[in-house]
C-alpha positions as CSV (number, residue, x, y, z in Angstrom):
1,X,-20.8,15.9,-5.4
2,X,-18.2,13.4,-6.6
3,X,-18.7,9.6,-6.3
4,X,-15.4,7.7,-6.2
5,X,-14.9,3.9,-6.4
6,X,-11.4,2.9,-5.7
7,X,-9.1,0.0,-5.3
8,X,-8.2,-0.3,-1.6
9,X,-8.5,-2.5,1.5
10,X,-10.6,-0.1,3.6
11,X,-11.6,3.5,3.9
12,X,-9.5,5.9,6.0
13,X,-12.7,6.5,7.9
14,X,-13.3,2.9,8.8
15,X,-11.9,1.4,12.0
16,X,-11.4,-2.4,12.1
17,X,-10.1,-4.3,15.1
18,X,-6.5,-5.7,14.8
19,X,-8.1,-9.2,14.8
20,X,-10.2,-8.3,11.8
21,X,-7.2,-6.8,10.0
22,X,-5.2,-9.9,10.6
23,X,-7.9,-12.3,9.4
24,X,-9.1,-10.2,6.4
25,X,-5.8,-8.5,5.4
26,X,-7.5,-5.2,4.7
27,X,-4.1,-3.5,4.8
28,X,-3.0,-5.4,1.7
29,X,-0.2,-7.1,3.7
30,X,1.5,-3.7,4.4
31,X,0.0,-0.8,6.3
32,X,2.3,1.4,4.1
33,X,-0.5,1.1,1.4
34,X,-2.6,3.4,3.6
35,X,-0.2,6.2,3.1
36,X,-0.5,6.6,-0.7
37,X,-4.2,5.8,-0.5
38,X,-4.8,8.6,2.0
39,X,-2.7,11.0,-0.2
40,X,-4.9,10.2,-3.2
41,X,-8.2,10.4,-1.4
42,X,-7.4,13.6,0.3
43,X,-6.6,15.2,-3.1
44,X,-9.9,14.0,-4.6
45,X,-12.4,14.7,-1.8
46,X,-13.4,18.1,-3.1
47,X,-16.2,18.7,-0.5
48,X,-18.0,17.1,2.5
49,X,-20.5,15.4,0.1
50,X,-17.9,13.4,-1.8
51,X,-18.7,9.7,-1.7
52,X,-15.8,7.2,-1.5
53,X,-16.1,3.5,-1.7
54,X,-13.3,0.9,-1.4
55,X,-13.4,-2.4,-3.3
56,X,-11.7,-4.1,-0.3
57,X,-9.1,-5.5,-2.7
58,X,-11.9,-7.6,-4.3
59,X,-12.2,-6.8,-8.0
60,X,-15.7,-8.3,-8.0
61,X,-16.9,-6.5,-4.9
62,X,-19.3,-4.6,-7.1
63,X,-20.3,-5.7,-10.5
64,X,-19.2,-3.4,-13.4
65,X,-22.9,-2.5,-14.2
66,X,-23.4,-1.3,-10.6
67,X,-20.2,0.8,-10.6
68,X,-21.2,2.4,-14.0
69,X,-24.5,3.5,-12.6
70,X,-23.4,4.6,-9.1
71,X,-20.0,6.1,-9.4
72,X,-18.3,8.8,-11.4
73,X,-14.9,7.2,-11.7
74,X,-12.7,4.2,-10.7
75,X,-9.5,5.3,-9.0
76,X,-6.6,2.8,-9.0
77,X,-3.7,3.8,-6.6
78,X,-1.0,1.1,-6.8
79,X,2.4,0.4,-5.4
80,X,5.1,-1.7,-7.2
81,X,2.4,-3.5,-9.3
82,X,4.6,-4.0,-12.3
83,X,6.1,-7.2,-11.1
84,X,5.8,-10.9,-11.9
85,X,3.8,-12.0,-8.8
86,X,1.2,-9.3,-9.4
87,X,0.2,-10.5,-12.9
88,X,-3.0,-12.2,-11.9
89,X,-4.2,-9.1,-10.1
90,X,-3.3,-6.9,-13.1
91,X,-5.2,-9.2,-15.4
92,X,-8.3,-9.0,-13.1
93,X,-8.1,-5.2,-13.0
94,X,-7.7,-5.1,-16.8
95,X,-10.8,-7.2,-17.3
96,X,-12.8,-5.1,-14.9
97,X,-11.6,-1.8,-16.4
98,X,-12.6,-2.9,-19.9
99,X,-16.2,-3.4,-18.7
100,X,-16.5,0.1,-17.2
101,X,-18.0,3.0,-19.0
102,X,-16.7,5.6,-16.5
103,X,-13.2,7.2,-16.3
104,X,-10.5,5.1,-14.7
105,X,-7.4,6.7,-13.2
106,X,-4.1,5.1,-12.2
107,X,-2.6,7.6,-9.7
108,X,0.7,6.2,-8.9
109,X,2.3,2.8,-10.0
110,X,5.8,1.5,-10.0
111,X,8.1,-1.2,-11.3
112,X,9.8,-3.7,-8.9
113,X,13.2,-4.7,-10.2
114,X,16.8,-4.7,-9.1
115,X,18.6,-1.5,-8.2
116,X,20.0,-1.3,-11.7
117,X,17.3,-2.8,-13.9
118,X,18.1,-4.4,-17.3
119,X,15.7,-3.0,-19.8
120,X,17.2,-4.9,-22.7
121,X,15.5,-8.1,-21.8
122,X,11.7,-8.9,-21.7
123,X,10.1,-9.4,-18.3
124,X,7.5,-11.9,-17.3
125,X,4.9,-9.3,-16.6
126,X,5.3,-7.4,-19.9
127,X,2.1,-8.6,-21.6
128,X,-0.1,-8.1,-18.5
129,X,1.3,-4.6,-18.0
130,X,0.7,-3.7,-21.7
131,X,-2.9,-4.8,-21.6
132,X,-3.5,-3.1,-18.3
133,X,-2.1,0.3,-19.3
134,X,-3.8,0.1,-22.7
135,X,-7.2,-0.6,-21.0
136,X,-6.8,2.3,-18.6
137,X,-5.7,4.7,-21.3
138,X,-8.9,4.0,-23.1
139,X,-10.7,5.6,-20.1
140,X,-8.2,8.4,-19.1
141,X,-5.6,10.6,-20.8
142,X,-2.5,9.3,-19.1
143,X,-1.4,7.3,-16.1
144,X,0.8,8.5,-13.2
145,X,4.0,6.5,-12.5
146,X,6.2,6.7,-9.5
147,X,9.6,7.4,-11.0
148,X,12.0,7.6,-14.0
149,X,12.8,3.8,-13.9
150,X,9.1,2.9,-14.2
151,X,8.9,5.4,-17.1
152,X,11.8,3.8,-18.9
153,X,10.2,0.4,-18.5
154,X,7.0,1.6,-20.0
155,X,8.9,3.1,-22.9
156,X,10.3,-0.4,-23.7
157,X,6.7,-1.6,-24.0
158,X,5.8,1.2,-26.6
159,X,4.3,3.8,-24.3
160,X,5.5,7.4,-24.4
161,X,6.1,9.9,-21.6
162,X,3.8,12.9,-21.8
163,X,1.4,11.1,-24.1
164,X,0.7,7.9,-22.1
165,X,2.2,8.5,-18.7
166,X,3.6,11.2,-16.4
167,X,6.2,10.8,-13.7
168,X,4.5,12.0,-10.5
169,X,6.3,10.3,-7.6
170,X,4.3,8.8,-4.8
171,X,0.9,10.5,-4.0
172,X,1.6,10.1,-0.3
173,X,4.2,12.9,-0.6
174,X,1.4,15.4,-1.4
175,X,-0.7,14.6,1.6
176,X,0.2,18.0,2.9
177,X,0.2,19.7,-0.5
178,X,3.4,21.6,-1.2
179,X,4.2,22.1,2.5
180,X,7.1,20.2,4.0
181,X,9.6,21.3,6.6
182,X,12.4,19.1,7.8
183,X,15.3,20.2,10.0
184,X,18.6,18.5,10.5
185,X,18.5,16.5,13.7
186,X,20.8,16.8,16.6
187,X,21.0,13.4,18.1
188,X,22.3,12.2,21.4
189,X,21.9,9.0,23.4
190,X,18.5,10.2,24.8
191,X,17.0,10.9,21.3
192,X,13.8,9.1,20.4
193,X,14.7,7.2,17.2
194,X,12.3,5.0,15.3
195,X,13.5,2.0,13.2
196,X,11.9,-0.1,10.5
197,X,13.1,-3.0,8.4
198,X,11.8,-5.8,6.2
199,X,12.7,-9.4,5.2
200,X,13.6,-8.2,1.6
201,X,16.6,-6.3,2.9
202,X,19.9,-8.0,2.9
203,X,21.2,-9.9,6.0
204,X,23.9,-7.2,6.6
205,X,21.2,-4.5,6.4
206,X,19.0,-6.2,8.9
207,X,21.9,-6.8,11.2
208,X,23.0,-3.1,10.8
209,X,19.6,-1.8,11.8
210,X,19.5,-4.1,14.8
211,X,22.9,-3.0,15.9
212,X,22.1,0.7,15.5
213,X,19.1,0.4,17.7
214,X,21.4,-0.3,20.6
215,X,22.9,3.2,20.3
216,X,19.7,4.8,21.6
217,X,18.0,3.8,24.7
218,X,14.7,5.5,23.6
219,X,14.3,3.6,20.4
220,X,11.2,2.0,18.8
221,X,10.8,-0.5,16.0
222,X,7.7,0.2,14.0
223,X,6.1,-2.8,12.3
224,X,4.2,-2.5,9.0
225,X,3.3,-6.0,7.7
226,X,0.7,-8.5,8.9
227,X,3.3,-10.9,10.2
228,X,4.7,-8.1,12.4
229,X,1.2,-7.2,13.6
230,X,0.4,-10.8,14.4
231,X,3.6,-11.0,16.4
232,X,3.1,-7.7,18.3
233,X,-0.6,-8.1,18.9
234,X,-0.7,-11.8,19.8
235,X,2.8,-12.8,20.6
236,X,3.1,-15.3,17.8
237,X,6.7,-16.1,16.8
238,X,7.8,-14.2,13.7
239,X,7.3,-16.6,10.8
240,X,10.5,-16.0,8.8
241,X,13.4,-18.1,9.8
242,X,16.0,-15.3,9.3
243,X,17.9,-12.8,11.2
244,X,15.4,-10.1,12.2
245,X,14.8,-7.4,14.7
246,X,12.5,-9.5,16.8
247,X,11.4,-13.1,16.8
248,X,9.8,-14.1,20.1
249,X,8.1,-12.5,23.1
250,X,11.2,-13.4,25.1
251,X,13.3,-11.0,23.0
252,X,14.5,-7.9,24.9
253,X,12.8,-5.5,22.5
254,X,9.5,-7.2,23.5
255,X,10.2,-7.1,27.2
256,X,11.2,-3.5,27.0
257,X,8.0,-2.6,25.1
258,X,9.9,-1.1,22.2
259,X,7.6,-2.3,19.4
260,X,4.7,-0.5,17.9
261,X,2.2,-1.1,15.1
262,X,-0.2,1.5,13.7
263,X,-3.4,0.6,11.9
264,X,-4.1,4.1,10.5
265,X,-2.0,7.0,9.2
266,X,-2.9,9.8,11.7
267,X,-1.8,7.9,14.8
268,X,1.3,6.7,13.0
269,X,2.3,10.2,12.0
270,X,1.5,11.5,15.4
271,X,3.9,9.1,17.0
272,X,6.6,9.9,14.4
273,X,6.1,13.6,14.9
274,X,7.3,13.2,18.5
275,X,10.5,11.5,17.3
276,X,13.9,12.8,16.4
277,X,14.7,10.5,13.5
278,X,13.4,7.5,11.5
279,X,15.9,5.0,10.0
280,X,15.3,1.8,8.0
281,X,14.5,0.1,4.7
282,X,10.8,0.7,4.7
283,X,9.9,3.2,2.0
284,X,6.6,4.4,3.5
285,X,7.8,4.0,7.0
286,X,10.3,6.8,6.2
287,X,7.8,8.8,4.1
288,X,5.4,8.8,7.0
289,X,8.2,10.4,9.1
290,X,8.9,13.1,6.5
291,X,5.2,14.0,6.3
292,X,5.2,14.2,10.1
293,X,8.1,16.7,9.9
294,X,10.7,14.2,11.2
295,X,14.0,13.6,9.5
296,X,14.2,10.1,7.9
297,X,17.1,8.2,6.4
298,X,16.0,5.4,4.0
299,X,18.2,2.4,3.1
300,X,17.7,1.7,-0.6
301,X,18.0,-1.7,-2.2
302,X,15.9,-2.0,-5.4
303,X,14.4,0.1,-8.2
304,X,11.3,0.8,-6.2
305,X,13.1,2.5,-3.3
306,X,15.7,4.0,-5.6
307,X,13.4,5.8,-8.0
308,X,11.3,7.4,-5.3
309,X,14.3,8.4,-3.3
310,X,15.7,10.1,-6.4
311,X,12.5,11.7,-7.5
312,X,11.6,13.2,-4.1
313,X,15.2,13.7,-3.0
314,X,14.6,11.6,0.1
315,X,17.6,11.2,2.3
316,X,18.9,7.7,1.4
317,X,21.9,5.4,1.5
318,X,22.3,2.3,-0.5
319,X,22.6,-0.8,1.6
320,X,26.1,-1.6,0.2
321,X,27.3,1.7,1.8
322,X,26.4,0.8,5.4
323,X,29.4,0.6,7.6
324,X,29.1,-0.8,11.1
325,X,32.0,1.2,12.3
326,X,30.0,4.4,11.8
327,X,27.5,5.4,14.4
328,X,24.0,6.3,13.2
329,X,24.7,9.8,14.4
330,X,27.8,10.0,12.1
331,X,25.7,8.8,9.2
332,X,23.1,11.4,9.9
333,X,25.7,14.2,10.0
334,X,26.6,13.4,6.4
335,X,23.0,14.3,5.3
336,X,21.2,17.5,4.4
337,X,17.6,16.8,5.5
338,X,16.3,20.1,4.1
339,X,16.9,19.0,0.5
340,X,13.4,17.5,0.3
341,X,11.8,21.0,0.7
342,X,13.8,22.4,-2.2
343,X,12.1,20.0,-4.7
344,X,8.7,19.6,-3.1
345,X,7.0,22.5,-4.9
346,X,8.0,21.4,-8.4
347,X,7.0,17.8,-7.7
348,X,3.7,19.0,-6.3
349,X,3.1,21.2,-9.3
350,X,3.7,18.2,-11.6
351,X,1.2,16.1,-9.6
352,X,-1.4,18.8,-9.9
353,X,-0.7,19.0,-13.7
354,X,-1.3,15.3,-14.0
355,X,-4.7,15.6,-12.2
356,X,-5.5,18.5,-14.6
357,X,-4.5,16.5,-17.7
358,X,-7.0,13.9,-16.7
359,X,-9.7,16.4,-15.8
360,X,-9.9,14.9,-12.3
361,X,-11.7,17.2,-9.8
362,X,-9.3,17.9,-6.9
363,X,-8.7,20.2,-4.0
364,X,-5.7,21.9,-5.7
365,X,-7.7,23.4,-8.6
366,X,-7.2,27.1,-9.3
367,X,-3.9,27.2,-7.4
368,X,-5.5,26.2,-4.1
369,X,-3.5,24.3,-1.4
370,X,-5.9,24.2,1.6
371,X,-4.6,23.4,5.0
372,X,-7.9,21.8,6.1
373,X,-10.0,19.8,3.7
374,X,-13.1,17.6,3.7
375,X,-10.8,14.6,4.1
376,X,-9.1,16.2,7.2
377,X,-12.5,17.1,8.8
378,X,-13.8,13.6,8.4
379,X,-10.6,12.0,9.8
380,X,-11.0,14.2,12.9
381,X,-14.5,12.7,13.4
382,X,-13.2,9.1,13.1
383,X,-12.6,7.0,16.2
384,X,-9.1,5.8,15.3
385,X,-7.2,2.9,17.0
386,X,-4.2,3.9,19.1
387,X,-0.8,2.4,18.3
388,X,-0.6,-1.3,19.3
389,X,1.9,-2.1,22.0
390,X,3.5,-5.6,22.3
391,X,1.5,-8.3,24.1
392,X,4.3,-8.5,26.7
393,X,3.1,-5.1,28.0
394,X,-0.5,-6.3,28.4
395,X,-2.5,-7.5,31.5
396,X,-4.0,-11.0,31.4
397,X,-7.4,-9.3,30.7
398,X,-6.0,-7.5,27.7
399,X,-4.3,-10.7,26.4
400,X,-7.6,-12.5,26.7
401,X,-9.4,-9.7,24.8
402,X,-6.8,-9.8,22.0
403,X,-7.3,-13.5,21.6
404,X,-11.0,-13.2,21.7
405,X,-10.9,-10.5,19.0
406,X,-8.6,-12.6,16.7
407,X,-10.3,-16.0,17.1
408,X,-13.9,-14.6,16.8
409,X,-13.0,-12.9,13.5
410,X,-11.1,-16.1,12.4
411,X,-14.1,-18.3,13.2
412,X,-16.5,-15.9,11.3
413,X,-14.2,-15.9,8.3
414,X,-13.9,-19.7,8.3
415,X,-17.7,-20.1,8.6
416,X,-18.2,-17.8,5.6
417,X,-15.6,-19.8,3.6
418,X,-17.2,-23.1,4.6
419,X,-20.7,-21.9,3.5
420,X,-19.2,-20.7,0.2
421,X,-17.4,-24.0,-0.3
422,X,-20.6,-25.9,0.4
423,X,-22.6,-23.8,-2.0
424,X,-20.0,-24.3,-4.7
425,X,-19.9,-28.1,-4.0
426,X,-23.7,-28.2,-4.4
427,X,-23.5,-26.5,-7.7
428,X,-20.9,-28.9,-8.9
429,X,-23.0,-31.9,-7.8
430,X,-26.0,-30.6,-9.7
431,X,-23.8,-30.1,-12.9
432,X,-22.5,-33.7,-12.5
433,X,-26.0,-35.1,-12.3
434,X,-27.1,-33.0,-15.3
435,X,-24.1,-34.2,-17.3
436,X,-24.7,-37.8,-16.4
437,X,-28.3,-37.6,-17.4
438,X,-27.3,-36.1,-20.8
439,X,-24.7,-38.8,-21.3
440,X,-27.2,-41.6,-20.8
441,X,-29.9,-40.2,-23.2
442,X,-30.3,-42.0,-26.5
443,X,-28.3,-40.3,-29.3
444,X,-31.4,-39.4,-31.3
445,X,-33.0,-37.7,-28.3
446,X,-29.8,-35.7,-27.8
447,X,-29.8,-34.5,-31.4
448,X,-33.5,-33.5,-31.3
449,X,-33.0,-31.5,-28.1
450,X,-29.9,-29.8,-29.6
451,X,-31.9,-28.9,-32.7
452,X,-34.8,-27.6,-30.6
453,X,-32.4,-25.5,-28.6
454,X,-30.9,-24.1,-31.8
455,X,-34.3,-23.2,-33.3
456,X,-35.3,-21.3,-30.1
């Protein structure tokens, strides 16, 4: 039996209501995080007795002493964590890892930079990254990074490929082992095409995606982040004041019911499996389609999307190459969607070699590549949420239930925060009273008490 403690917002075998997800952000802002997490956990659940426990994105969910006594390892699957606005989280993880006595494994991590990173200049996160990687290497043989660009970045910090890190791609791509099969699509106006986008994409990219949706009557926009979930589930206006695929419930895409949001990977992939193509700027939105056997065309824009597209040979086009005069079908005809299969086995073998280098028990040991695993069996036993349709498609009873779900969870969270705040306030007040008492004591008494304390 293996006992795994891991960084993650929730277990793949837990089902939370959309209201709970919105108020507690267990998806880590983006449901795409579930994809690489599922890939890692499926690899490491060696039998039906494997114990997995999330930290719910709370570094202090369990104390280090408890983790040392009750788990065999701490697994840290990460996305583009080598970035400036993730420094605080990295520092917390570093501090936690240093207190552990069990192995710690980073299975996937990447750099977030421009499409053509400048490695000649220091970056704000350098010191935090060095401390984090060093701490992890004290408890494992090497870390797994997403792509060559992340590898080059670590080399500028003094780490060496092969010794300190291996390029393994995204663990989500090995959710089905070495097995991938993608056919070139034959699109027409009746094809079911799924789209995705994000606010980080350029304005022309977002406009292009919105324009191409009109070419297919049977299209869907698949949301991935909490703001999109809030908008689809509750009808709240989309928060960003920018050109986007949908903004209000009065938008045509709402009224036509062409929005979806998935709170788990299986239902997400099931929907994409029944589609003819996925197109957009969401990395894991397109990887989910590939895993479902559906062709996907990714719009790349930064180092994160570039290095994974290059490593896995995902079909991709840089956002500067988008031409509104071309139909999506014409863009697709320029692609060979079978190319991913040609490189999947060698990438998979490298991933397995990484697990072996770290002596991590996994389902692929001894050349195995099982089609059904302990992870798969447990997923089948889990009562998973269906895809969420836009609120415009709901009855008044369903709308009322959605609001009850959201505001009940919000009230419970605010109540907990209030109690925590009151507790902290009481502690501060006690400290103030104590300090005031000390401040008013005669100097001689203070000295005597200090000496007594020292002698003890």
